[in-house]
LOLUM-529248 format. One record per residue: residue in one letter; x, y, z of N, C-alpha, C in turn. Coordinates in steps of 0.2 Angstrom, whole numbers, plus 5000, padded with zeros to 4 digits. Each point is the difference from the previous one (the first is absolute). Example, Ala and Ser with C-alpha at 12.3 -4.5 7.8 and 13.67 -1.06 7.14 Angstrom:
r=A&n.east=5066&n.north=4972&n.up=5039&ca.east=4996&ca.north=5006&ca.up=5000&c.east=5004&c.north=5006&c.up=5000
r=S&n.east=4998&n.north=5005&n.up=4996&ca.east=5004&ca.north=5006&ca.up=5001&c.east=4996&c.north=5005&c.up=5003
//
This chain:
r=M&n.east=5069&n.north=5091&n.up=4945&ca.east=4993&ca.north=5007&ca.up=5001&c.east=4996&c.north=4994&c.up=5003
r=P&n.east=4998&n.north=5003&n.up=5007&ca.east=4995&ca.north=4995&ca.up=5004&c.east=4993&c.north=4999&c.up=4996
r=I&n.east=4994&n.north=4996&n.up=4999&ca.east=4997&ca.north=5001&ca.up=4999&c.east=4990&c.north=5001&c.up=5006
r=E&n.east=5001&n.north=5006&n.up=4996&ca.east=4995&ca.north=5006&ca.up=5002&c.east=4994&c.north=4998&c.up=4997
r=I&n.east=4995&n.north=4999&n.up=5004&ca.east=4990&ca.north=5000&ca.up=4997&c.east=4999&c.north=5007&c.up=5001
r=C&n.east=4998&n.north=5005&n.up=4998&ca.east=4997&ca.north=5006&ca.up=5000&c.east=4993&c.north=4999&c.up=5002
r=P&n.east=4995&n.north=5006&n.up=5004&ca.east=4994&ca.north=5001&ca.up=4998&c.east=4997&c.north=5001&c.up=4993
r=P&n.east=4994&n.north=4999&n.up=4997&ca.east=4999&ca.north=5002&ca.up=4996&c.east=5000&c.north=5006&c.up=4996
r=R&n.east=5002&n.north=5003&n.up=4996&ca.east=5000&ca.north=5006&ca.up=4998&c.east=4999&c.north=5004&c.up=4993
r=Q&n.east=4994&n.north=5005&n.up=5001&ca.east=4997&ca.north=5003&ca.up=4994&c.east=5005&c.north=5002&c.up=4997
r=S&n.east=5005&n.north=5000&n.up=4998&ca.east=5004&ca.north=5003&ca.up=4994&c.east=5003&c.north=4996&c.up=4994
r=W&n.east=4999&n.north=4993&n.up=5005&ca.east=5001&ca.north=4995&ca.up=4996&c.east=4998&c.north=4997&c.up=4993
r=G&n.east=4995&n.north=5003&n.up=4996&ca.east=4997&ca.north=5001&ca.up=4996&c.east=5002&c.north=5006&c.up=4997
r=D&n.east=5002&n.north=5006&n.up=5003&ca.east=5002&ca.north=5005&ca.up=4995&c.east=5007&c.north=4997&c.up=5000
r=D&n.east=5004&n.north=4997&n.up=5004&ca.east=5009&ca.north=4998&ca.up=4997&c.east=4998&c.north=4999&c.up=4998
r=F&n.east=4997&n.north=4994&n.up=4998&ca.east=4999&ca.north=4993&ca.up=4991&c.east=4998&c.north=5003&c.up=4995
r=I&n.east=4996&n.north=5007&n.up=4999&ca.east=4998&ca.north=5003&ca.up=4997&c.east=5005&c.north=5006&c.up=4995
r=N&n.east=5004&n.north=4999&n.up=5005&ca.east=5008&ca.north=5006&ca.up=5000&c.east=5005&c.north=4993&c.up=4996
r=L&n.east=5000&n.north=4997&n.up=5002&ca.east=5004&ca.north=4994&ca.up=4998&c.east=4998&c.north=4996&c.up=4995
r=K&n.east=4994&n.north=5000&n.up=4997&ca.east=4997&ca.north=4996&ca.up=4993&c.east=5003&c.north=5008&c.up=4995
r=Q&n.east=5000&n.north=5005&n.up=5002&ca.east=5001&ca.north=5003&ca.up=4996&c.east=5007&c.north=5001&c.up=4996
r=A&n.east=5003&n.north=4998&n.up=5003&ca.east=5009&ca.north=4997&ca.up=4998&c.east=5001&c.north=4995&c.up=4996
r=I&n.east=4995&n.north=4996&n.up=5001&ca.east=5000&ca.north=4992&ca.up=5000&c.east=4998&c.north=5001&c.up=4993
r=L&n.east=4993&n.north=5005&n.up=4999&ca.east=4998&ca.north=4999&ca.up=4992&c.east=5004&c.north=5002&c.up=4994
r=R&n.east=5006&n.north=5006&n.up=5003&ca.east=5005&ca.north=5001&ca.up=4995&c.east=5005&c.north=4994&c.up=5000
r=A&n.east=5003&n.north=4995&n.up=5004&ca.east=5001&ca.north=4994&ca.up=4997&c.east=4998&c.north=4994&c.up=4996
r=A&n.east=4994&n.north=4999&n.up=5004&ca.east=4995&ca.north=4994&ca.up=4999&c.east=4999&c.north=4999&c.up=4990
r=P&n.east=5002&n.north=4993&n.up=4997&ca.east=4997&ca.north=4999&ca.up=4995&c.east=4995&c.north=5003&c.up=4997
r=A&n.east=4997&n.north=5000&n.up=4995&ca.east=4993&ca.north=5002&ca.up=4999&c.east=4996&c.north=4994&c.up=4999
r=G&n.east=4994&n.north=5003&n.up=5003&ca.east=4995&ca.north=4995&ca.up=5004&c.east=5000&c.north=4997&c.up=5008
r=A&n.east=5006&n.north=5005&n.up=5002&ca.east=5002&ca.north=4994&ca.up=5006&c.east=4993&c.north=5003&c.up=5006
r=V&n.east=4997&n.north=4998&n.up=5006&ca.east=4995&ca.north=5000&ca.up=5003&c.east=5003&c.north=4998&c.up=5007
r=I&n.east=4999&n.north=5008&n.up=5003&ca.east=5004&ca.north=5001&ca.up=5007&c.east=4993&c.north=4998&c.up=5005
r=H&n.east=5003&n.north=4997&n.up=5005&ca.east=4994&ca.north=5000&ca.up=5007&c.east=5005&c.north=5001&c.up=5004
r=H&n.east=4997&n.north=5001&n.up=5006&ca.east=5002&ca.north=5002&ca.up=5008&c.east=4998&c.north=4995&c.up=5001
r=I&n.east=5005&n.north=4996&n.up=5004&ca.east=4999&ca.north=4992&ca.up=5006&c.east=5002&c.north=5002&c.up=5004
r=G&n.east=4998&n.north=4993&n.up=5003&ca.east=5006&ca.north=4998&ca.up=5008&c.east=4995&c.north=5006&c.up=5004
r=S&n.east=5004&n.north=4999&n.up=5006&ca.east=4994&ca.north=5002&ca.up=5006&c.east=5001&c.north=5010&c.up=4999
r=T&n.east=5002&n.north=5003&n.up=4998&ca.east=4999&ca.north=5008&ca.up=5001&c.east=4995&c.north=5001&c.up=4995
r=A&n.east=4996&n.north=4993&n.up=4995&ca.east=4994&ca.north=5001&ca.up=4997&c.east=4994&c.north=5001&c.up=5001
r=V&n.east=5000&n.north=4994&n.up=5007&ca.east=4996&ca.north=4998&ca.up=5004&c.east=4998&c.north=5007&c.up=5006
r=P&n.east=4992&n.north=5001&n.up=4997&ca.east=4999&ca.north=5006&ca.up=5007&c.east=5001&c.north=4998&c.up=5007
r=R&n.east=5002&n.north=5004&n.up=5005&ca.east=5000&ca.north=4999&ca.up=5006&c.east=5006&c.north=4992&c.up=5003
r=L&n.east=5005&n.north=4997&n.up=4993&ca.east=5002&ca.north=4996&ca.up=5003&c.east=5008&c.north=5003&c.up=5002
r=P&n.east=5003&n.north=5000&n.up=5007&ca.east=5006&ca.north=5001&ca.up=5001&c.east=5006&c.north=4995&c.up=4995
r=A&n.east=5007&n.north=5005&n.up=4997&ca.east=5001&ca.north=4996&ca.up=4997&c.east=5010&c.north=5003&c.up=5000
r=K&n.east=5004&n.north=4998&n.up=4998&ca.east=5007&ca.north=5004&ca.up=5000&c.east=4997&c.north=5006&c.up=4995
r=D&n.east=5004&n.north=5005&n.up=5000&ca.east=5001&ca.north=5006&ca.up=4998&c.east=5001&c.north=5001&c.up=4992
r=T&n.east=5000&n.north=4993&n.up=4999&ca.east=5000&ca.north=4999&ca.up=4989&c.east=4995&c.north=4999&c.up=4997
r=I&n.east=5001&n.north=5004&n.up=4996&ca.east=4995&ca.north=5000&ca.up=4993&c.east=5002&c.north=4993&c.up=4995
r=D&n.east=4994&n.north=4995&n.up=5001&ca.east=5002&ca.north=4996&ca.up=4995&c.east=4996&c.north=4999&c.up=4993
r=I&n.east=5003&n.north=5001&n.up=4996&ca.east=4997&ca.north=5001&ca.up=4992&c.east=5002&c.north=4995&c.up=4997
r=Q&n.east=4992&n.north=4998&n.up=4993&ca.east=5003&ca.north=4993&ca.up=4998&c.east=4997&c.north=5005&c.up=4991
r=V&n.east=5006&n.north=4999&n.up=4997&ca.east=4998&ca.north=5001&ca.up=4993&c.east=5001&c.north=4992&c.up=4995
r=S&n.east=4994&n.north=5001&n.up=4998&ca.east=4998&ca.north=4995&ca.up=4996&c.east=5002&c.north=4998&c.up=4992
r=V&n.east=5004&n.north=5000&n.up=4997&ca.east=5002&ca.north=4997&ca.up=4995&c.east=4997&c.north=4995&c.up=4996
r=D&n.east=5004&n.north=5001&n.up=4992&ca.east=4998&ca.north=4993&ca.up=4996&c.east=5005&c.north=4997&c.up=4999
r=A&n.east=5007&n.north=5002&n.up=5001&ca.east=5004&ca.north=4995&ca.up=5002&c.east=5008&c.north=5003&c.up=5004
r=L&n.east=5001&n.north=4998&n.up=5004&ca.east=5008&ca.north=5003&ca.up=5003&c.east=5004&c.north=5002&c.up=4998
r=D&n.east=5001&n.north=4996&n.up=4992&ca.east=5007&ca.north=5004&ca.up=4994&c.east=4997&c.north=5008&c.up=4998
r=L&n.east=4994&n.north=5001&n.up=5002&ca.east=4997&ca.north=5008&ca.up=4995&c.east=5005&c.north=5004&c.up=5006
r=V&n.east=5000&n.north=4999&n.up=5006&ca.east=5001&ca.north=5006&ca.up=5008&c.east=5008&c.north=5002&c.up=4995
r=D&n.east=5001&n.north=5007&n.up=5002&ca.east=5006&ca.north=5004&ca.up=4999&c.east=5002&c.north=5002&c.up=5008
r=E&n.east=5005&n.north=4997&n.up=5002&ca.east=5002&ca.north=4997&ca.up=5007&c.east=5003&c.north=5009&c.up=5000
r=E&n.east=5003&n.north=5001&n.up=4995&ca.east=5003&ca.north=5007&ca.up=5001&c.east=4997&c.north=5005&c.up=5001
r=A&n.east=4995&n.north=4999&n.up=4994&ca.east=4994&ca.north=5006&ca.up=5003&c.east=4997&c.north=5000&c.up=5006
r=F&n.east=4998&n.north=4995&n.up=5003&ca.east=4997&ca.north=5002&ca.up=5007&c.east=5005&c.north=5001&c.up=5003
r=E&n.east=5008&n.north=5000&n.up=5002&ca.east=5005&ca.north=5001&ca.up=5003&c.east=5002&c.north=5007&c.up=4999
r=Q&n.east=4996&n.north=5003&n.up=4992&ca.east=5002&ca.north=5009&ca.up=5000&c.east=4995&c.north=5003&c.up=5003
r=V&n.east=4993&n.north=4997&n.up=5000&ca.east=4994&ca.north=5004&ca.up=5005&c.east=5000&c.north=4997&c.up=5008
r=G&n.east=5008&n.north=4998&n.up=5001&ca.east=5000&ca.north=4998&ca.up=5009&c.east=4999&c.north=4994&c.up=5003
r=F&n.east=5000&n.north=4993&n.up=4996&ca.east=4999&ca.north=4994&ca.up=5003&c.east=5005&c.north=4996&c.up=4997
r=K&n.east=5003&n.north=4999&n.up=5006&ca.east=5007&ca.north=4995&ca.up=4998&c.east=4998&c.north=4993&c.up=5001
r=S&n.east=5003&n.north=4997&n.up=4995&ca.east=4997&ca.north=4993&ca.up=4997&c.east=5005&c.north=4995&c.up=5002
r=R&n.east=4994&n.north=4997&n.up=5004&ca.east=5003&ca.north=4991&ca.up=5002&c.east=4999&c.north=4994&c.up=4999
r=S&n.east=5001&n.north=5002&n.up=4991&ca.east=4999&ca.north=4994&ca.up=4996&c.east=4993&c.north=4997&c.up=5000
r=I&n.east=5001&n.north=4994&n.up=4998&ca.east=4994&ca.north=4994&ca.up=4997&c.east=5001&c.north=4996&c.up=5009
r=V&n.east=4996&n.north=5000&n.up=5003&ca.east=4998&ca.north=4994&ca.up=5005&c.east=4994&c.north=4997&c.up=5003
r=T&n.east=5001&n.north=4998&n.up=5001&ca.east=4992&ca.north=4993&ca.up=5003&c.east=4997&c.north=5002&c.up=5005
r=D&n.east=4993&n.north=5000&n.up=5000&ca.east=4995&ca.north=5002&ca.up=5005&c.east=5001&c.north=4994&c.up=5004
r=H&n.east=4995&n.north=4999&n.up=5004&ca.east=5000&ca.north=4994&ca.up=5007&c.east=4993&c.north=4995&c.up=4995
r=C&n.east=5004&n.north=4992&n.up=5001&ca.east=4995&ca.north=5000&ca.up=4999&c.east=4996&c.north=4993&c.up=5005
r=P&n.east=4995&n.north=5003&n.up=5001&ca.east=4995&ca.north=4996&ca.up=5004&c.east=5000&c.north=4991&c.up=5002
r=P&n.east=4999&n.north=4999&n.up=5006&ca.east=5004&ca.north=4994&ca.up=5002&c.east=4994&c.north=4996&c.up=4995
r=G&n.east=5001&n.north=4994&n.up=4997&ca.east=4994&ca.north=4994&ca.up=4996&c.east=4997&c.north=5004&c.up=4993
r=L&n.east=5008&n.north=5004&n.up=4999&ca.east=4999&ca.north=5002&ca.up=4995&c.east=5004&c.north=4997&c.up=4994
r=D&n.east=4998&n.north=4999&n.up=4994&ca.east=5007&ca.north=4997&ca.up=4997&c.east=5001&c.north=5004&c.up=4991
r=L&n.east=5003&n.north=5006&n.up=5004&ca.east=5001&ca.north=5006&ca.up=4993&c.east=5004&c.north=5001&c.up=4996
r=A&n.east=5001&n.north=5001&n.up=4994&ca.east=5005&ca.north=5001&ca.up=4996&c.east=5003&c.north=5007&c.up=5004
r=E&n.east=5005&n.north=4999&n.up=4997&ca.east=5006&ca.north=5006&ca.up=5001&c.east=4995&c.north=5006&c.up=4997
r=S&n.east=4998&n.north=5001&n.up=4992&ca.east=4998&ca.north=5005&ca.up=4998&c.east=4995&c.north=5005&c.up=5004
r=E&n.east=4996&n.north=4993&n.up=5004&ca.east=4991&ca.north=5005&ca.up=5005&c.east=5005&c.north=5002&c.up=5003
r=L&n.east=5001&n.north=5001&n.up=5002&ca.east=5006&ca.north=5001&ca.up=5005&c.east=5008&c.north=5007&c.up=4999
r=R&n.east=5001&n.north=5002&n.up=4997&ca.east=5005&ca.north=5004&ca.up=4997&c.east=4997&c.north=5008&c.up=5001
r=K&n.east=5006&n.north=5004&n.up=5000&ca.east=4995&ca.north=5006&ca.up=4999&c.east=5007&c.north=5005&c.up=4999
r=L&n.east=5000&n.north=5008&n.up=4998&ca.east=5004&ca.north=5003&ca.up=5001&c.east=4999&c.north=5005&c.up=5008
r=F&n.east=5005&n.north=5000&n.up=5003&ca.east=5000&ca.north=5005&ca.up=5005&c.east=5005&c.north=5004&c.up=5003
r=F&n.east=4996&n.north=5008&n.up=5001&ca.east=5002&ca.north=5007&ca.up=4999&c.east=5002&c.north=5000&c.up=5008
r=K&n.east=5001&n.north=5005&n.up=5003&ca.east=5002&ca.north=5004&ca.up=5005&c.east=5001&c.north=5008&c.up=4999
r=S&n.east=4995&n.north=5003&n.up=5004&ca.east=5001&ca.north=5005&ca.up=4999&c.east=5006&c.north=5004&c.up=5005
r=T&n.east=5002&n.north=5005&n.up=4995&ca.east=5007&ca.north=5003&ca.up=5003&c.east=4997&c.north=5008&c.up=5003
r=G&n.east=4995&n.north=5000&n.up=5001&ca.east=4994&ca.north=5005&ca.up=5005&c.east=4998&c.north=4998&c.up=5002
r=R&n.east=4994&n.north=5004&n.up=5000&ca.east=4992&ca.north=4995&ca.up=5005&c.east=5000&c.north=4991&c.up=5002
r=P&n.east=5001&n.north=4999&n.up=5003&ca.east=5000&ca.north=4993&ca.up=5001&c.east=4996&c.north=4997&c.up=4996
r=A&n.east=5002&n.north=4995&n.up=4994&ca.east=4994&ca.north=4996&ca.up=4998&c.east=5003&c.north=4994&c.up=4994
r=N&n.east=4999&n.north=4995&n.up=5001&ca.east=5000&ca.north=4995&ca.up=4994&c.east=4996&c.north=5000&c.up=4999
r=I&n.east=5003&n.north=4999&n.up=4992&ca.east=4996&ca.north=4998&ca.up=4993&c.east=5001&c.north=4993&c.up=4999
r=H&n.east=4994&n.north=4998&n.up=5000&ca.east=5002&ca.north=4996&ca.up=4997&c.east=4993&c.north=4995&c.up=4992
r=V&n.east=5007&n.north=4999&n.up=4993&ca.east=4996&ca.north=5000&ca.up=4996&c.east=5000&c.north=4991&c.up=4999
r=R&n.east=4995&n.north=4999&n.up=4996&ca.east=4996&ca.north=4995&ca.up=4999&c.east=4998&c.north=4998&c.up=4994
r=E&n.east=5001&n.north=4994&n.up=4996&ca.east=4996&ca.north=5000&ca.up=4996&c.east=4991&c.north=4998&c.up=5000
r=R&n.east=4997&n.north=5002&n.up=4995&ca.east=4993&ca.north=4999&ca.up=5002&c.east=4999&c.north=4993&c.up=4999
r=G&n.east=4994&n.north=4997&n.up=5002&ca.east=4999&ca.north=4995&ca.up=5002&c.east=5002&c.north=4995&c.up=5004
r=R&n.east=5005&n.north=5002&n.up=5004&ca.east=5004&ca.north=4993&ca.up=5003&c.east=4998&c.north=5003&c.up=5006
r=F&n.east=5001&n.north=4992&n.up=5005&ca.east=4996&ca.north=4999&ca.up=5007&c.east=5005&c.north=5007&c.up=5004
r=N&n.east=5005&n.north=5003&n.up=5001&ca.east=5001&ca.north=5005&ca.up=5002&c.east=5000&c.north=5006&c.up=4997
r=Q&n.east=4997&n.north=4999&n.up=4996&ca.east=4995&ca.north=5009&ca.up=4999&c.east=4995&c.north=5003&c.up=5001
r=R&n.east=4996&n.north=4993&n.up=4999&ca.east=4992&ca.north=4997&ca.up=5003&c.east=5000&c.north=5003&c.up=5008
r=Y&n.east=5005&n.north=4994&n.up=5003&ca.east=5001&ca.north=5000&ca.up=5009&c.east=5000&c.north=5006&c.up=5004
r=P&n.east=5002&n.north=5006&n.up=4999&ca.east=5001&ca.north=5004&ca.up=5003&c.east=4994&c.north=5006&c.up=5000
r=L&n.east=4996&n.north=4998&n.up=4992&ca.east=4996&ca.north=5005&ca.up=5000&c.east=4994&c.north=4997&c.up=5002
r=L&n.east=4998&n.north=4993&n.up=5000&ca.east=4993&ca.north=4998&ca.up=5003&c.east=5002&c.north=4999&c.up=5009
r=C&n.east=5005&n.north=5002&n.up=5000&ca.east=5003&ca.north=4999&ca.up=5009&c.east=4997&c.north=5007&c.up=5002
r=R&n.east=5001&n.north=5006&n.up=4998&ca.east=5000&ca.north=5004&ca.up=5000&c.east=4992&c.north=5003&c.up=5002
r=D&n.east=4997&n.north=4997&n.up=4994&ca.east=4993&ca.north=5001&ca.up=4999&c.east=4998&c.north=4997&c.up=5006
r=F&n.east=5002&n.north=4994&n.up=5002&ca.east=4996&ca.north=4996&ca.up=5006&c.east=4999&c.north=5002&c.up=5005
r=L&n.east=5007&n.north=5002&n.up=5001&ca.east=4999&ca.north=5007&ca.up=5007&c.east=4996&c.north=5003&c.up=5002
r=R&n.east=4999&n.north=5004&n.up=4992&ca.east=4999&ca.north=5007&ca.up=5001&c.east=4990&c.north=5000&c.up=5001
r=A&n.east=4998&n.north=4993&n.up=4998&ca.east=4994&ca.north=4997&ca.up=5001&c.east=5000&c.north=4998&c.up=5009
r=H&n.east=5004&n.north=4994&n.up=5001&ca.east=4999&ca.north=4998&ca.up=5006&c.east=5005&c.north=5004&c.up=5005
r=P&n.east=4998&n.north=5006&n.up=5002&ca.east=5003&ca.north=5004&ca.up=5007&c.east=5002&c.north=4994&c.up=5007
r=T&n.east=4996&n.north=4996&n.up=5001&ca.east=5001&ca.north=4996&ca.up=5004&c.east=5007&c.north=4996&c.up=4998
r=A&n.east=5000&n.north=4998&n.up=4995&ca.east=5007&ca.north=4995&ca.up=5000&c.east=5005&c.north=5006&c.up=4996
r=A&n.east=4998&n.north=5006&n.up=5000&ca.east=5007&ca.north=5003&ca.up=4999&c.east=5002&c.north=5004&c.up=5007
r=A&n.east=4996&n.north=5000&n.up=5006&ca.east=5003&ca.north=5003&ca.up=5006&c.east=5005&c.north=4992&c.up=5002
r=A&n.east=4996&n.north=4995&n.up=4999&ca.east=5004&ca.north=4993&ca.up=5003&c.east=5006&c.north=5001&c.up=4996
r=Y&n.east=5002&n.north=5001&n.up=4993&ca.east=5004&ca.north=4998&ca.up=5000&c.east=5006&c.north=5006&c.up=4999
r=G&n.east=4999&n.north=5007&n.up=5004&ca.east=5000&ca.north=5006&ca.up=5002&c.east=5004&c.north=5000&c.up=5007
r=L&n.east=4996&n.north=4997&n.up=5004&ca.east=5002&ca.north=4996&ca.up=5005&c.east=5005&c.north=4998&c.up=5002
r=I&n.east=5002&n.north=4991&n.up=4996&ca.east=5005&ca.north=4997&ca.up=4996&c.east=5006&c.north=5003&c.up=4998
r=K&n.east=4999&n.north=5004&n.up=4999&ca.east=5007&ca.north=5005&ca.up=4994&c.east=5003&c.north=5004&c.up=5008
r=Q&n.east=4995&n.north=5001&n.up=5004&ca.east=5001&ca.north=5007&ca.up=5003&c.east=5005&c.north=4993&c.up=5008
r=R&n.east=4997&n.north=4995&n.up=5000&ca.east=5003&ca.north=4996&ca.up=5005&c.east=5007&c.north=4997&c.up=4999
r=L&n.east=4999&n.north=4996&n.up=4993&ca.east=5007&ca.north=5000&ca.up=4992&c.east=5005&c.north=5003&c.up=5003
r=A&n.east=5000&n.north=5007&n.up=5000&ca.east=5003&ca.north=5006&ca.up=5001&c.east=5005&c.north=5002&c.up=5005
r=S&n.east=4995&n.north=4998&n.up=5005&ca.east=5002&ca.north=5004&ca.up=5008&c.east=5003&c.north=4992&c.up=5003
r=F&n.east=5000&n.north=4996&n.up=4995&ca.east=5005&ca.north=4993&ca.up=5003&c.east=5005&c.north=4999&c.up=4996
r=F&n.east=5000&n.north=5002&n.up=4994&ca.east=5005&ca.north=4998&ca.up=4996&c.east=5002&c.north=5008&c.up=4995
r=P&n.east=5001&n.north=5006&n.up=5003&ca.east=5002&ca.north=5006&ca.up=4998&c.east=5005&c.north=5000&c.up=4997
r=D&n.east=5007&n.north=4995&n.up=5001&ca.east=5006&ca.north=5001&ca.up=4997&c.east=5000&c.north=4993&c.up=4995
r=N&n.east=4997&n.north=4996&n.up=4998&ca.east=4999&ca.north=4993&ca.up=4996&c.east=4995&c.north=5001&c.up=4997
r=A&n.east=5001&n.north=5002&n.up=4995&ca.east=4995&ca.north=5000&ca.up=4994&c.east=4999&c.north=4993&c.up=4998
r=D&n.east=5005&n.north=4993&n.up=4998&ca.east=5000&ca.north=4995&ca.up=4999&c.east=4993&c.north=4998&c.up=5003
r=A&n.east=5002&n.north=5002&n.up=5008&ca.east=4995&ca.north=4996&ca.up=5006&c.east=4991&c.north=5002&c.up=4998
r=Y&n.east=5001&n.north=5006&n.up=4998&ca.east=4992&ca.north=5005&ca.up=4999&c.east=4998&c.north=4997&c.up=4993
r=Y&n.east=5004&n.north=5000&n.up=4995&ca.east=4997&ca.north=4997&ca.up=4995&c.east=4997&c.north=4992&c.up=5000
r=D&n.east=5005&n.north=4998&n.up=5003&ca.east=4998&ca.north=4992&ca.up=5001&c.east=4996&c.north=5000&c.up=5002
r=I&n.east=4996&n.north=4999&n.up=5006&ca.east=4993&ca.north=5000&ca.up=5003&c.east=4998&c.north=5005&c.up=4996
r=K&n.east=4999&n.north=5009&n.up=4997&ca.east=4996&ca.north=5001&ca.up=4996&c.east=4994&c.north=4998&c.up=4994
r=D&n.east=5007&n.north=4997&n.up=4996&ca.east=4997&ca.north=4996&ca.up=4993&c.east=4994&c.north=4997&c.up=5001
r=P&n.east=5001&n.north=4994&n.up=5004&ca.east=4996&ca.north=4994&ca.up=5003&c.east=4992&c.north=5003&c.up=5000
r=V&n.east=5002&n.north=5004&n.up=5004&ca.east=4994&ca.north=5005&ca.up=5004&c.east=4996&c.north=5001&c.up=4993
r=F&n.east=5003&n.north=5005&n.up=4996&ca.east=4998&ca.north=5004&ca.up=4997&c.east=4997&c.north=4992&c.up=4993
r=D&n.east=5004&n.north=4995&n.up=5000&ca.east=4997&ca.north=4994&ca.up=4996&c.east=4994&c.north=4999&c.up=5005
r=I&n.east=4998&n.north=5001&n.up=5005&ca.east=4994&ca.north=4996&ca.up=5003&c.east=4992&c.north=5005&c.up=4997
r=I&n.east=5003&n.north=5007&n.up=5001&ca.east=4997&ca.north=5006&ca.up=5000&c.east=4999&c.north=4998&c.up=4989
r=M&n.east=5003&n.north=4999&n.up=4997&ca.east=4996&ca.north=4997&ca.up=4995&c.east=4998&c.north=4997&c.up=4995
r=E&n.east=5001&n.north=4993&n.up=5006&ca.east=4995&ca.north=4995&ca.up=4999&c.east=4992&c.north=5003&c.up=5002
r=G&n.east=4997&n.north=5004&n.up=5004&ca.east=4994&ca.north=5002&ca.up=5001&c.east=5000&c.north=5006&c.up=4992
r=A&n.east=5004&n.north=5004&n.up=5000&ca.east=5000&ca.north=5003&ca.up=4992&c.east=4997&c.north=4998&c.up=4996
r=Y&n.east=5004&n.north=4993&n.up=4997&ca.east=5000&ca.north=4999&ca.up=4995&c.east=4991&c.north=4995&c.up=4998
r=D&n.east=4997&n.north=5000&n.up=5006&ca.east=4993&ca.north=4999&ca.up=5002&c.east=4997&c.north=5005&c.up=4999
r=W&n.east=5002&n.north=5006&n.up=5003&ca.east=4996&ca.north=5005&ca.up=4999&c.east=4999&c.north=5003&c.up=4993
r=A&n.east=5007&n.north=5000&n.up=4994&ca.east=5001&ca.north=5001&ca.up=4996&c.east=4992&c.north=4997&c.up=4995
r=K&n.east=5002&n.north=4992&n.up=5002&ca.east=4995&ca.north=4996&ca.up=4996&c.east=4992&c.north=5000&c.up=5001
r=L&n.east=4997&n.north=5001&n.up=5009&ca.east=4993&ca.north=5003&ca.up=5000&c.east=4999&c.north=5009&c.up=4997
r=T&n.east=5003&n.north=5004&n.up=5002&ca.east=4998&ca.north=5006&ca.up=4995&c.east=5003&c.north=5001&c.up=4994
r=G&n.east=5003&n.north=4998&n.up=4996&ca.east=5001&ca.north=4999&ca.up=4993&c.east=5008&c.north=5005&c.up=5000
r=W&n.east=5002&n.north=4998&n.up=5005&ca.east=5006&ca.north=5008&ca.up=5000&c.east=5005&c.north=5000&c.up=4991
r=T&n.east=5002&n.north=5005&n.up=4996&ca.east=5005&ca.north=5000&ca.up=4998&c.east=5006&c.north=5006&c.up=5001
r=E&n.east=5003&n.north=4998&n.up=4997&ca.east=5008&ca.north=5006&ca.up=5000&c.east=4995&c.north=5005&c.up=4998
r=P&n.east=5002&n.north=5005&n.up=5005&ca.east=4998&ca.north=5010&ca.up=4998&c.east=5007&c.north=5001&c.up=4995
r=S&n.east=4995&n.north=5006&n.up=4996&ca.east=5003&ca.north=5001&ca.up=4995&c.east=5007&c.north=5004&c.up=5001
r=G&n.east=5001&n.north=5004&n.up=5006&ca.east=5006&ca.north=5003&ca.up=5003&c.east=4998&c.north=5004&c.up=5006
r=D&n.east=5006&n.north=5005&n.up=5003&ca.east=4996&ca.north=5005&ca.up=5004&c.east=5002&c.north=5005&c.up=4999
//
């Protein structure tokens, strides 16, 4: 399937809300759900796939069968990208991953307090607060998709380090503003 970056869509917020209802039926008690990724940033071009983070106390509390029953196919435990120069324990990058069998969506289940759980929330909020950075990131994604429409490895091999550069500014912004993790969407 080719990588296609779409213009921003108003429907992405509503799509998240609809998907969240199904996730709530499957998620363990106390889970916190956030709309993450590019579709969660106003005016940002993105792949037409809703990314959702479910923050839980422990991955072993997640009933994978419950997620499958509400329309999310398990990809089991995987690890997230580790930014260059960081030496993180595998536990800081582990997650459960599900793909929607309906409306395209990726469900990332991560443990509260882990590096990979904070990273997408901080990045989303930083890009929401910095429209120029968001626009530049959107342009990078559009150009990468035009250069590598059928090569996801090449697309992500470049996009991930670009994100890591953005995140260096986000960490400074978080300290400066006193950013804290939002309670949920």
